[in-house]
C-alpha positions as CSV (number, residue, x, y, z in Angstrom):
1,M,85.3,-31.9,2.6
2,S,86.3,-31.7,6.2
3,I,83.9,-31.9,9.1
4,K,84.4,-29.6,12.1
5,I,83.2,-30.7,15.5
6,Y,82.4,-28.1,18.2
7,H,82.5,-29.0,21.9
8,L,80.1,-27.1,24.3
9,N,81.9,-27.1,27.5
10,S,80.5,-23.8,29.0
11,G,77.7,-24.3,31.5
12,G,76.3,-20.8,30.7
13,L,76.1,-21.6,27.0
14,L,74.3,-24.8,27.7
15,A,71.8,-23.0,29.9
16,T,71.2,-20.4,27.2
17,L,70.5,-23.0,24.6
18,A,68.2,-24.8,26.9
19,A,66.2,-21.6,27.6
20,V,65.9,-20.9,23.9
21,G,64.6,-24.4,23.4
22,V,62.0,-24.0,26.2
23,L,60.9,-20.6,24.8
24,T,60.6,-22.1,21.3
25,V,58.4,-24.9,22.6
26,I,56.3,-22.4,24.6
27,A,55.9,-20.2,21.6
28,A,54.9,-23.2,19.5
29,I,52.3,-24.2,22.0
30,F,51.0,-20.7,22.2
31,V,50.8,-20.3,18.5
32,A,49.1,-23.7,18.2
33,K,46.6,-22.8,21.0
34,W,45.9,-19.4,19.4
35,G,45.4,-20.9,16.0
36,F,43.1,-23.6,17.3
37,A,41.1,-21.1,19.3
38,H,40.8,-18.7,16.3
39,S,39.8,-21.5,14.0
40,A,37.3,-22.9,16.5
41,A,35.8,-19.5,17.0
42,A,35.3,-19.0,13.3
43,R,33.5,-22.3,13.0
44,S,31.7,-22.5,16.3
45,D,28.0,-23.0,16.4
46,T,27.5,-23.5,20.1
47,I,28.2,-21.2,23.1
48,D,30.3,-23.9,24.8
49,V,32.8,-24.1,21.9
50,A,32.9,-20.3,21.7
51,E,33.5,-20.0,25.4
52,L,36.4,-22.5,25.1
53,A,37.9,-20.5,22.2
54,A,37.7,-17.2,24.1
55,A,39.4,-18.8,27.2
56,L,42.2,-20.3,25.0
57,A,42.8,-17.0,23.1
58,P,41.5,-14.1,25.3
59,D,43.5,-11.6,23.2
60,D,41.9,-12.6,19.9
61,P,39.0,-10.3,19.0
62,Q,37.6,-13.1,16.8
63,T,36.9,-15.4,19.7
64,H,35.0,-12.6,21.6
65,F,33.1,-11.7,18.4
66,A,32.0,-15.4,18.0
67,L,30.9,-15.7,21.6
68,A,29.0,-12.4,21.4
69,V,27.1,-13.4,18.3
70,L,26.1,-16.8,19.7
71,S,25.1,-15.2,23.1
72,E,22.8,-12.8,21.3
73,K,20.9,-15.6,19.6
74,T,19.6,-17.1,22.9
75,F,17.6,-13.9,23.7
76,V,18.2,-14.6,27.4
77,T,18.8,-11.3,29.3
78,E,22.0,-12.5,30.8
79,D,23.3,-13.6,27.5
80,L,22.4,-10.3,25.9
81,E,24.4,-8.5,28.6
82,R,27.3,-10.9,28.0
83,A,27.2,-10.3,24.3
84,V,27.7,-6.6,24.9
85,G,30.7,-7.3,27.1
86,E,32.2,-9.6,24.5
87,F,31.8,-7.1,21.7
88,E,33.4,-4.5,24.0
89,K,36.4,-6.8,24.5
90,G,36.6,-7.3,20.8
91,T,36.6,-3.5,20.1
92,A,39.2,-3.0,22.8
93,Q,41.5,-5.5,21.1
94,S,40.8,-4.3,17.5
95,P,39.8,-0.7,17.8
96,N,40.0,0.0,14.1
97,N,37.6,-2.7,13.0
98,Y,34.4,-0.8,12.2
99,L,32.4,-4.1,12.0
100,L,33.0,-4.7,15.7
101,W,31.9,-1.2,16.6
102,L,28.8,-1.7,14.4
103,D,27.9,-4.9,16.1
104,L,28.6,-3.4,19.5
105,G,26.2,-0.5,18.7
106,R,23.5,-2.9,17.7
107,A,24.0,-5.1,20.7
108,R,23.9,-2.1,23.1
109,E,20.6,-0.9,21.5
110,R,19.0,-4.3,21.8
111,N,20.1,-4.3,25.5
112,G,18.4,-0.9,26.0
113,D,21.5,1.3,26.0
114,Q,20.6,3.8,23.3
115,A,23.2,6.4,24.3
116,G,25.9,3.7,24.3
117,A,24.7,2.4,21.0
118,E,25.0,5.9,19.5
119,R,28.6,6.2,20.7
120,A,29.6,2.9,19.2
121,L,27.9,3.6,15.9
122,R,29.5,7.0,15.6
123,K,32.8,5.3,16.1
124,A,31.9,2.9,13.4
125,L,31.0,5.8,11.1
126,E,34.3,7.5,11.9
127,L,36.1,4.4,10.7
128,A,33.9,3.8,7.7
129,P,32.2,7.1,6.8
130,N,31.0,6.1,3.4
131,Y,29.5,2.7,4.3
132,S,25.7,2.5,3.9
133,R,25.2,-0.2,6.5
134,V,26.8,2.0,9.1
135,Q,24.9,5.1,8.0
136,W,21.6,3.1,8.1
137,A,22.3,1.7,11.5
138,L,23.2,5.1,13.0
139,G,20.2,6.8,11.3
140,N,17.7,4.3,12.8
141,T,19.3,4.6,16.2
142,L,19.0,8.3,16.1
143,L,15.3,8.0,15.0
144,R,14.5,5.9,18.0
145,Q,15.9,8.7,20.1
146,G,13.7,11.3,18.4
147,K,16.6,13.0,16.6
148,N,14.8,12.9,13.3
149,E,16.6,15.6,11.3
150,E,20.1,14.1,12.0
151,A,18.7,10.6,11.6
152,F,17.2,11.2,8.1
153,A,20.5,12.9,7.0
154,E,22.2,9.6,7.7
155,I,19.4,7.5,6.1
156,R,19.6,9.6,2.9
157,K,23.3,8.9,2.7
158,A,22.6,5.2,3.1
159,V,20.0,5.2,0.4
160,A,22.3,7.1,-2.0
161,G,25.0,4.6,-1.5
162,D,22.9,1.4,-1.5
163,A,19.5,1.4,-3.3
164,T,18.4,-1.7,-1.4
165,Y,17.6,0.5,1.6
166,T,15.2,2.7,-0.4
167,N,11.9,0.9,0.3
168,A,12.7,0.5,4.0
169,A,13.6,4.2,4.2
170,A,10.3,5.1,2.6
171,T,8.3,2.9,5.0
172,T,10.2,4.2,8.0
173,A,9.6,7.8,7.0
174,W,6.0,7.1,6.3
175,Q,5.5,5.7,9.8
176,I,7.6,8.3,11.7
177,L,6.1,11.3,9.9
178,D,2.4,10.4,10.1
179,E,2.0,9.6,6.4
180,D,2.6,13.3,5.5
181,M,3.9,12.9,1.9
182,A,5.6,16.3,1.8
183,Q,7.6,15.5,4.9
184,V,8.3,12.0,3.8
185,R,9.8,13.3,0.5
186,N,11.8,15.9,2.3
187,A,13.1,13.2,4.8
188,I,14.3,10.5,2.3
189,G,15.1,12.8,-0.7
190,D,13.5,13.4,-4.0
191,S,15.6,11.0,-6.0
192,T,14.2,8.8,-8.7
193,R,14.7,5.7,-6.6
194,A,13.1,7.3,-3.6
195,N,10.0,8.3,-5.5
196,A,9.7,4.9,-7.1
197,A,9.7,3.4,-3.5
198,L,7.0,5.9,-2.5
199,A,4.9,4.9,-5.5
200,T,5.1,1.3,-4.3
201,L,4.3,2.3,-0.8
202,L,1.3,4.4,-1.8
203,T,0.0,1.5,-3.9
204,G,0.2,-0.8,-1.0
205,K,-1.8,1.7,1.1
206,G,-4.5,1.9,-1.5
207,R,-3.7,5.5,-2.5
208,F,-3.7,4.7,-6.2
209,D,-4.1,8.2,-7.6
210,E,-1.1,9.5,-5.6
211,A,0.9,6.4,-6.4
212,F,0.3,6.7,-10.1
213,D,1.0,10.5,-10.1
214,T,4.3,9.8,-8.3
215,W,5.2,7.0,-10.8
216,D,4.1,9.0,-13.8
217,R,6.5,11.9,-12.9
218,L,9.6,9.6,-12.9
219,P,12.0,9.8,-15.9
220,A,10.6,8.0,-18.9
221,D,14.0,6.4,-19.7
222,D,14.3,4.8,-16.3
223,K,10.8,3.1,-16.3
224,G,11.8,0.5,-18.9
225,T,15.3,0.0,-17.5
226,T,16.4,0.5,-13.9
227,L,12.8,0.8,-12.7
228,K,11.4,-2.0,-14.8
229,E,11.0,-4.4,-11.9
230,T,9.2,-1.7,-9.9
231,G,6.9,-1.1,-12.9
232,D,6.1,-4.8,-13.2
233,I,5.1,-4.9,-9.5
234,L,2.9,-1.7,-9.8
235,Y,1.4,-3.1,-13.1
236,R,0.2,-6.3,-11.3
237,Q,-0.9,-4.4,-8.2
238,F,-3.0,-1.9,-10.1
239,I,-4.7,-4.7,-12.1
240,E,-5.5,-6.6,-8.9
241,A,-7.1,-3.4,-7.5
242,G,-9.2,-3.0,-10.7
243,K,-7.3,0.2,-11.7
244,F,-7.1,-0.7,-15.4
245,R,-6.4,2.7,-17.0
246,F,-3.5,3.3,-14.6
247,A,-2.3,-0.3,-15.1
248,S,-2.3,0.0,-18.9
249,R,-0.2,3.2,-18.7
250,I,2.3,1.8,-16.3
251,G,2.5,-1.3,-18.4
252,A,3.2,0.7,-21.5
253,Q,5.8,2.8,-19.8
254,S,7.6,-0.4,-18.5
255,G,7.4,-2.1,-21.9
256,I,4.9,-4.7,-20.7
257,A,1.7,-3.5,-22.4
258,Q,0.3,-1.0,-24.9
259,N,-1.9,1.9,-23.9
260,S,-4.2,2.3,-26.9
261,G,-7.7,2.5,-25.3
262,D,-8.7,0.1,-28.1
263,V,-8.5,-3.6,-28.9
264,T,-4.8,-4.4,-29.1
265,N,-3.8,-6.3,-32.2
266,G,-7.4,-6.2,-33.4
267,G,-6.3,-7.2,-36.9
268,F,-4.1,-10.1,-35.7
269,E,-1.1,-8.7,-37.6
270,E,1.1,-9.4,-34.6
271,P,1.7,-12.9,-33.1
272,V,-1.0,-14.3,-30.8
273,T,0.4,-16.6,-28.0
274,A,-1.2,-18.8,-25.4
275,Q,1.1,-17.4,-22.6
276,N,1.1,-13.6,-22.2
277,A,1.7,-11.5,-19.1
278,N,0.1,-8.6,-20.8
279,I,-3.7,-8.8,-20.2
280,F,-4.2,-5.9,-22.5
281,T,-3.8,-8.1,-25.5
282,W,-5.2,-11.4,-26.6
283,Q,-5.2,-14.2,-24.0
284,I,-5.7,-17.7,-25.2
285,A,-6.4,-20.4,-22.6
286,E,-4.4,-23.6,-22.5
287,G,-5.8,-26.6,-24.3
288,A,-5.8,-28.5,-27.5
289,T,-9.1,-27.5,-29.1
290,P,-9.9,-25.6,-31.0
291,R,-6.7,-25.0,-32.8
292,I,-6.1,-21.3,-32.8
293,G,-3.7,-19.3,-34.9
294,P,-3.2,-16.7,-37.7
295,N,-4.6,-17.4,-41.2
296,A,-4.2,-15.8,-44.6
297,Q,-7.9,-15.6,-45.2
298,K,-8.5,-12.1,-44.0
299,H,-10.9,-9.2,-44.0
300,S,-8.0,-6.7,-44.3
301,G,-4.3,-6.6,-43.7
302,N,-2.4,-9.9,-44.0
303,Y,-4.0,-12.2,-41.4
304,S,-7.1,-13.1,-39.5
305,L,-7.5,-15.3,-36.4
306,L,-8.7,-18.9,-37.2
307,M,-10.4,-21.2,-34.8
308,N,-10.3,-24.7,-36.3
309,F,-12.7,-27.3,-34.7
310,I,-11.7,-30.8,-35.8
311,P,-14.6,-33.2,-36.1
312,G,-15.8,-34.3,-32.7
313,T,-14.5,-31.3,-30.7
314,K,-16.3,-31.0,-27.4
315,T,-14.1,-28.4,-25.5
316,I,-13.5,-24.8,-26.4
317,R,-10.5,-22.7,-25.3
318,Q,-11.4,-19.2,-24.2
319,V,-10.1,-16.2,-26.2
320,S,-10.2,-12.9,-24.4
321,Q,-8.7,-9.4,-24.0
322,T,-8.9,-6.8,-21.3
323,I,-9.3,-3.2,-22.4
324,A,-8.8,0.0,-20.3
325,V,-11.8,2.3,-20.9
326,E,-13.2,5.6,-19.6
327,P,-15.8,5.4,-16.7
328,G,-19.3,6.2,-17.6
329,T,-18.6,6.2,-21.4
330,S,-20.6,4.3,-24.1
331,Y,-18.8,2.2,-26.6
332,T,-19.4,0.1,-29.7
333,L,-17.4,-3.1,-30.3
334,E,-17.1,-4.0,-33.9
335,F,-15.5,-7.0,-35.7
336,F,-15.8,-9.1,-38.8
337,Y,-16.2,-12.9,-39.1
338,R,-16.6,-15.8,-41.4
339,S,-17.8,-19.3,-40.4
340,D,-18.6,-22.8,-41.7
341,V,-18.9,-24.3,-38.3
342,K,-21.4,-27.1,-37.7
343,T,-22.8,-27.2,-34.2
344,Q,-25.9,-26.8,-32.1
345,S,-23.9,-24.5,-29.9
346,K,-24.3,-20.7,-30.2
347,F,-21.1,-18.8,-30.6
348,K,-21.0,-15.3,-29.2
349,W,-18.7,-12.5,-28.0
350,E,-19.6,-10.9,-24.7
351,I,-18.4,-7.8,-22.9
352,V,-17.9,-8.1,-19.2
353,M,-16.6,-5.9,-16.4
354,A,-12.9,-6.8,-16.0
355,A,-13.1,-6.4,-12.2
356,N,-16.0,-8.8,-11.5
357,G,-17.1,-10.5,-14.7
358,K,-20.5,-8.9,-14.8
359,V,-21.9,-9.0,-18.4
360,I,-22.7,-5.6,-19.9
361,G,-23.0,-6.5,-23.5
362,V,-23.3,-9.6,-25.8
363,T,-23.5,-10.2,-29.6
364,G,-26.2,-12.3,-31.2
365,P,-25.3,-15.9,-32.3
366,L,-22.5,-16.0,-34.9
367,T,-24.3,-18.1,-37.5
368,P,-22.5,-19.7,-40.6
369,A,-21.4,-16.9,-43.0
370,A,-19.6,-17.6,-46.3
371,D,-18.6,-13.9,-46.6
372,W,-17.0,-11.5,-44.1
373,T,-19.8,-10.2,-41.9
374,A,-19.8,-7.2,-39.6
375,V,-20.9,-7.5,-36.0
376,R,-21.5,-4.6,-33.7
377,V,-22.6,-4.4,-30.1
378,S,-22.9,-1.3,-27.9
379,F,-22.5,-1.0,-24.1
380,T,-22.0,1.6,-21.4
381,V,-19.2,1.4,-18.8
382,P,-20.4,2.1,-15.2
383,A,-19.3,5.4,-13.8
384,D,-17.0,3.8,-11.2
385,K,-15.2,1.3,-13.4
386,D,-12.5,1.6,-16.0
387,G,-11.9,-1.8,-17.4
388,V,-13.8,-4.3,-19.6
389,A,-13.0,-7.6,-21.1
390,I,-14.2,-9.1,-24.4
391,R,-14.4,-12.9,-24.6
392,F,-15.5,-15.6,-26.9
393,I,-18.2,-18.0,-25.5
394,A,-20.3,-20.9,-26.6
395,E,-23.9,-21.3,-25.3
396,G,-26.8,-23.7,-25.5
397,C,-25.0,-27.0,-25.9
398,D,-23.6,-29.4,-23.3
399,P,-19.9,-29.8,-24.2
400,S,-19.9,-33.4,-23.1
401,N,-22.3,-34.4,-25.9
402,C,-22.3,-31.5,-28.3
403,A,-19.8,-32.1,-31.2
404,I,-18.4,-29.1,-33.1
405,S,-16.6,-29.1,-36.5
406,G,-15.5,-26.5,-39.0
407,N,-13.8,-23.2,-39.0
408,I,-14.5,-19.6,-37.8
409,W,-12.4,-16.6,-38.7
410,F,-12.2,-13.2,-36.9
411,D,-10.6,-10.0,-38.0
412,D,-10.5,-6.2,-37.5
413,F,-11.7,-5.9,-33.9
414,A,-12.2,-2.2,-32.9
415,L,-13.6,-0.3,-29.9
416,K,-15.1,3.1,-30.6
417,S,-16.5,5.5,-28.0
418,Q,-19.9,7.1,-28.8
């Protein structure tokens, strides 16, 4: 293989090569500087670093974006003004980036320039017409200018595209439209999600009848699926408010509870557990004694509930159930029991108001009984209440020095209106 050697004798050629080398070095320096500035801007967490990045790469929209974001966080008037200017530089250098226009619109509004904010947000919407976050931002800006009709048109689009805006939309409409439900529904739409949000809002405002009516009209199939989380929230809120009839119906629709108006699982044919989110079935307190569970000795069906007190037992776990009832109505609670318990304590079942624990009925002492024995107790629900609780109690013996031993079985609880 032969090697060829070229001699550069021309001064012009040497000058050209030297110029190319210089330009290459300059380009390399520029690229390195731009890359450093861009990387620094993306990672900067102080204004000083962001300022340096913007100075090194003034034509990079990322550096201006970083400086604008950090300037906004100081809440100093001069920095807010600078943030607007930096966002404007960013949009000038990257005019097709809707995110920069979106942030510019927000910055202008925070700086008191509503008209400028609207222009920037409309540009963002032009670039990203189907993005919910842009529709939401423009809608709220228009609201603050009193352009309600156009504003809610954008807000409805945002909610349709992203359900996470639904609750905020309902709250906003509620405040802007003076709590007028007809106008609120018209403003945010009559979709299932929108009405679920209104049900939650009305519950929080204590307007329980309207809240339940709004919830009750929603599609049944959605309540146990896409709206289950909302149903769970409403269920707990109605219970906390003492609205037990509504709570039991919401719970039933969401798959949490039954809505029987009677003692749930009164024959103990279904499992009874210590942990249960559904207050409308048996609740068994934590603890070791007595041992509580199903037993084959029954009055009817297949099982009864057995409470087994091992010798020396001195503590009693509470067993209870809340029941939704009709206000002002008289009821009779009936059940059957057997017992070979030895104790000085008096076992009873009492009926109390679910909202405040006030006793409105109690059985006599459950004395030892070899055969299944019926017990009945009548009571009347106050006219302004709709929930009672039945619970097992022990009276007349100090638990610290009152030993209990033996077994007591319960079966076939039922609640009948008179």
